[in-house]
C-alpha positions in Angstrom: 158.5 123.4 25.6 155.1 124.4 27.1 153.6 127.8 26.4 154.0 129.0 30.0 157.7 128.0 30.1 158.3 129.9 26.8 156.5 133.0 28.2 158.5 132.8 31.4 161.8 132.5 29.4 160.9 135.5 27.2 159.9 137.6 30.2 163.1 136.7 32.0 165.2 137.7 29.0 163.4 141.0 28.6 163.7 141.8 32.3 167.4 140.9 32.2 167.9 143.2 29.3 166.3 146.0 31.3 168.4 145.4 34.4 171.7 145.2 32.4 171.0 147.8 29.6 167.8 149.7 30.7 166.3 148.3 27.5 162.5 148.1 27.7 161.6 148.2 24.0 162.2 145.4 21.5 161.5 146.0 17.8 163.5 143.1 16.5 161.3 140.1 17.0 163.8 137.9 15.2 166.2 138.7 18.0 163.7 137.1 20.4 163.0 134.2 18.1 166.7 133.4 17.8 166.7 132.6 21.5 164.5 129.6 20.8 165.7 128.1 17.5 163.7 124.9 17.8 160.4 126.7 18.4 157.8 127.7 15.7 157.5 131.4 15.2 153.7 131.3 15.8 154.3 129.5 19.1 156.6 132.4 20.1 153.9 134.9 19.0 151.5 133.0 21.2 153.8 133.2 24.2 154.2 137.0 23.7 150.4 137.3 23.5 150.1 135.5 26.8 152.5 138.0 28.4 150.4 140.8 26.9 147.2 139.3 28.3 148.8 139.2 31.7 149.6 142.9 31.4 153.4 142.4 31.5 154.2 143.7 27.9 152.6 145.8 25.3 152.6 144.7 21.7 152.2 146.7 18.5 151.2 144.6 15.5 151.8 145.2 11.8 149.9 142.9 9.5 148.9 140.7 12.5 152.6 140.1 13.3 154.2 141.5 16.5 156.4 144.4 15.3 157.2 146.2 18.6 157.2 145.0 22.2 157.5 147.1 25.3 158.2 145.7 28.7 155.7 147.2 31.2 157.0 148.6 34.5 154.8 146.1 36.5 156.9 143.2 35.1 160.1 144.9 36.2 158.7 145.7 39.6 157.5 142.1 40.1 160.8 140.7 39.1 162.7 143.0 41.5 160.3 142.2 44.3 160.7 138.4 43.7 164.5 138.9 43.7 164.4 140.7 47.1 162.2 138.0 48.6 164.6 135.3 47.4 167.5 137.2 48.9 165.7 137.7 52.2 164.7 134.0 52.4 168.3 132.9 51.7 169.5 135.3 54.4 167.0 134.0 57.0 167.7 130.4 56.1 
């Protein structure tokens, strides 16, 4: 899996958790790692860092390891906007 694909999958999971449960905070990094059992944990950390660099999540580190992740509102807004555009396109089609 490529870094960008993993980042997108992580973001999609977090946005889905928000839309279903209004959960924006993730303190159990192992929960996220379990979604990708074949991936190295450092690769998952790199994907999270990529999302952080894009301003989509905040990460709190403990001993240089992500310990708390918070989904930023801009990520939720962009996902909702993309969904509305897809629905409008399907309707017009």
